[in-house]
C-alpha positions in Angstrom: 51.1 12.2 7.5 55.2 11.8 8.0 55.4 10.2 4.3 54.0 7.2 1.8 56.3 4.9 3.3 54.8 5.2 6.9 51.5 5.7 5.9 52.2 2.2 3.9 53.4 0.6 7.5 50.6 2.0 9.0 48.3 0.3 7.0 50.1 -3.4 7.1 50.2 -3.1 10.5 46.7 -1.9 11.0 45.1 -4.6 8.5 47.5 -7.2 10.5 46.3 -6.6 13.5 42.8 -6.7 12.3 43.2 -9.8 10.9 44.9 -11.2 14.3 41.3 -9.9 16.0 39.1 -11.6 13.8 41.5 -15.0 13.9 40.9 -14.7 17.8 37.1 -14.5 17.1 37.2 -17.1 14.8 38.8 -19.6 17.7 36.2 -18.6 20.0 33.3 -18.3 18.2 30.5 -20.5 17.3 30.3 -22.2 14.0 27.5 -20.4 12.7 29.7 -17.4 12.7 32.5 -18.3 11.1 31.5 -17.8 7.3 30.6 -13.9 8.8 34.1 -13.6 10.3 35.9 -15.1 7.1 33.7 -12.5 4.9 34.9 -9.4 6.4 38.7 -11.1 6.7 38.5 -11.5 2.9 37.4 -7.5 2.7 40.0 -6.6 5.1 42.6 -8.0 2.9 40.9 -6.2 -0.1 41.1 -2.8 1.6 44.7 -3.5 2.2 45.1 -4.4 -1.2 43.2 -1.7 -2.6 44.9 1.1 -0.4 48.4 0.0 -1.4 47.5 -0.2 -5.1 46.2 3.9 -4.4 49.1 4.9 -2.7 51.5 3.0 -5.4 49.3 5.4 -8.0 51.1 8.9 -8.1 48.6 11.7 -8.9 49.9 14.2 -11.7 53.1 15.9 -10.6 50.8 19.5 -10.2 51.6 20.6 -6.8 52.9 19.4 -3.7 49.6 20.5 -1.8 47.6 18.5 -4.1 49.5 15.4 -3.4 49.7 15.9 0.2 45.7 16.3 0.3 45.4 13.2 -2.0 47.4 11.2 0.3 45.2 12.6 3.3 42.2 11.5 1.9 43.4 8.0 1.4 44.3 7.7 4.9 41.1 9.0 6.2 39.1 6.6 3.9 41.3 3.8 5.3 40.6 4.6 8.8 37.1 5.1 8.5 36.9 1.7 6.0 38.9 -0.2 9.1 36.6 1.4 11.9 33.7 -0.1 9.7 35.1 -3.5 9.7 35.8 -3.2 13.2 32.1 -2.7 14.0 31.0 -5.1 11.4 33.3 -7.8 13.2 31.8 -6.8 16.6 28.3 -7.0 15.6 29.1 -10.6 14.4 28.9 -11.5 18.3 25.7 -9.9 19.3 
């Protein structure tokens, strides 16, 4: 992790890219799947807001090592959740 700023940019970029993928899916999907896709978009926006608010809330100034582990855990959690959302989006097609 280079910096908190880069991590915020990654979160915003990946979320925007995922939402674009969702809108593409909406364009080519049948009417019954649109509600599920909109729910996935809503969850992605909620995830972005949650992660950004966690990144803005700094932990207490104990040590640099705990700060680094705190931000690494947030990044890892985000990446796992965005993968779960992607799998959920692709399971709607089936």
